[in-house]
C-alpha positions as CSV (number, residue, x, y, z in Angstrom):
1,D,14.7,18.0,15.3
2,N,13.6,21.0,13.2
3,I,14.7,20.1,9.6
4,I,15.5,23.1,7.5
5,G,16.3,23.5,3.8
6,F,13.2,22.0,2.2
7,E,11.0,23.8,-0.4
8,I,7.9,22.7,-2.1
9,C,5.9,23.9,-5.1
10,G,2.4,23.4,-6.5
11,E,1.1,23.5,-10.1
12,N,2.4,27.1,-10.5
13,N,6.1,25.9,-10.1
14,V,6.8,28.6,-7.5
15,Y,8.9,27.1,-4.6
16,I,8.2,28.2,-1.1
17,P,9.8,27.1,2.2
18,A,8.3,23.9,3.6
19,Q,8.1,21.9,6.9
20,A,9.7,18.5,7.0
21,I,9.4,15.7,9.5
22,I,11.0,12.3,9.6
23,K,8.5,9.4,9.7
24,G,10.4,6.1,9.9
25,N,12.5,5.9,6.7
26,L,10.6,8.7,5.0
27,V,10.8,12.5,5.1
28,E,7.3,14.1,4.9
29,V,7.4,17.5,3.4
30,S,4.4,19.9,3.4
31,S,3.2,23.5,3.5
32,N,-0.2,24.9,4.2
33,K,0.3,27.3,1.3
34,V,0.5,24.5,-1.3
35,T,-2.7,22.5,-1.7
36,H,-1.5,20.2,-4.5
37,P,2.2,19.5,-4.1
38,Q,4.1,18.8,-7.4
39,K,7.8,18.9,-6.6
40,V,10.1,19.2,-3.6
41,R,13.7,20.2,-3.3
42,Y,16.3,20.3,-0.5
43,A,19.1,22.8,0.0
44,F,18.9,23.5,-3.8
45,Q,19.5,27.2,-3.9
46,D,23.0,28.8,-3.7
47,F,24.1,29.3,-0.1
48,M,21.0,27.6,1.3
49,L,21.5,25.8,4.6
50,G,20.1,22.4,5.3
51,N,20.5,20.1,8.3
52,L,19.2,16.8,7.2
53,K,21.5,13.8,7.9
54,N,21.3,10.1,7.1
55,K,21.2,7.4,9.8
56,E,25.1,7.4,9.9
57,G,25.1,11.1,10.7
58,L,26.4,12.3,7.3
59,P,24.8,15.3,5.6
60,V,22.4,14.8,2.8
61,V,23.4,16.4,-0.5
62,P,21.2,18.9,-2.2
63,F,18.5,17.3,-4.4
64,R,15.2,17.9,-6.2
65,S,12.4,15.6,-7.1
66,A,11.2,14.9,-10.6
67,F,7.5,14.3,-10.8
């Protein structure tokens, strides 16, 4: 499925939309516009849609990483 709602930023701390794919138990997030990823966030902006679900089918709550 096409996962929506992820954003990624580099050293400049400017978030841009990112592609996300599920690989086993992990979600791999990337963007060809970010060469050195620093942080990632999911559905973190107001009124942002996301469609990621856990293995029980429940929606994942918005989050951000802390690197």
